[in-house]
N, C-alpha and C positions, 0 to 999 in steps of 0.2 A: 367255717372262713375268719380268720381274726384282721381287727383293721387297728391303727393307733387308738381311738376313741370308745371302742367297743367290740359285740361281735356283729354279723350282720345275720340273721335269722329271715328266712324263708319259709315260708307255708305251700306253697308248690314250688316246683323246677321251672323257672325260669319268672317266676313272677318277680314285682319290686324287692328291691330289700330295702330295711330298714336298718339305719347303726341304732343297738340299743346302748346305753348308757352305761357304766362300767359297774354302779352297783346293778340295777337290774340282772346286767349280765349276769353276774356273779349268783345273782339270786335263781335265776335261770338255770344255771350250769347246775347251782347243789339241788335245782327238782329234777333236772335232768339225771345226776345220779342217782335221786330216790327211785325215781321212775327204773331207771335200769335195774334194781336192787328190784324190786319189783318184778320185774318182767322174768330175770334170773331167776325168783323163787315162785311165782308163779305161773306166770304165763304173759304175754302182749295182751288179750283181751279185758285183763284188770283194767288200763291204763286206758286202753284205743278211746274209749267215751269222753275220759277225764282231761285228754292232752290238747283239745282244741280250746277246750276252755280255761287250761291255766295258759296256753298260749295269750287267749284272748285276754285273760286278767295283767299277766303280764306286759304285753301291749299295753296298756290302759294305763300301766301303773308306770313304764316308762314317758308317756305323753304326760302322765301328771309331772313325773320330775321332772320333766323337758318342761312342761310350766312355771314350775316352780322357780325352778331357775330364769328364765324369764321374767316370775313375777320378782326374784330376789334382786335381779340386775335393774329392773325398773324399780324396786324401791330406793338401791343405791344411790339409782339420779335423782331421785325427789330429795334421798336425804341431803343428798347434795346442795340442790337446788332450795332446799330450805335452809341450809345454812348459809349459801350466800345472798336469799332473801332475808334471813336475821342478820344477817354482817351489814348488810345494806340500810337495812331499817334504823339499826344502831348508829351507822351512822349520819343516816338523814335526821337521825333524831337529833343526836349530838350537833350538827350542823342546826338544825331549825331552834335551841337552844340558844346555842351564840348568837343567833340572830335576833332572838327574842330580846337577850340579852343587851344586844349591842341596840337595837330600840328602845328600850327601856332607860338605857345609858341616854339614848338619846333627846328623847322626851324631856329626861329631866335635866339634861343640859338648856332646851328649848324653853321649861319651866322657869327654869332660873333665869335665863338671858330675859323672858316675859318680865319676871320680878326687876330686875335691874332696869330693864327698859323704864317699868310704871315708873319705880321709885326717881327713874330721873326727868321721865317726865312731870312728874307731881311737883319736883325740884325746881325744876323748868318755870313750873307754874307759877310757884311762890315767888321766883326771882320775878317774872313776868305781874305779877303783882305787886313787889314793891316796888318795880321800876317805875309803873303807871303811879303809883301813890307818891314815889318821888317827883313823876312827869305833872303829875296834878299839882303839889306843893310848892312847886318851883315856878307853874303858870301861875298860879294863886299870888305867889309874892310877885311877882310881874307887874301884876298890874296892879 
C-alpha cells in the first residue's frame, strides 16, 4: 500500500502500520526484490529466518532517520537562535560602547568645568585679597 510520504509496512495482518521514509522504503524495496530473486532461485526457506531480522533492521533504520530529521530541525532552530543571540550581543555591545564613549565625554566635560571653576575661584580669591588689601590701605589712610 503506497502513501505520499512512504510505504506502509505491516508485520501481521491487522497490525498497526508505520509510514517509512522514502529512503528506507527504497532500501526495503531493493531488499525485497533480492529476497524474491533468492526465493525464486532456491526456496522460501532460504529467507524465512532472515526476513524478520531485516524488517527489524529497516524499522530501526527508519527510526534513526526520523530522529536524525528531528535533530536536523532542532539544529537549524538552534542555529537561528544562535544567530539572533549573536546579533543581539553585537547590538548591545555597540550600545554599551556608545554609552561608554558618552560617559567618557561627560567625565571630560565635568573635569574641564571643574578646572574652569577652580581657576575662577582662585581668580576671585585673588581679587578678594586685593580688595581686602585696598580696603585696609584706605582704612589706614582714613585714620
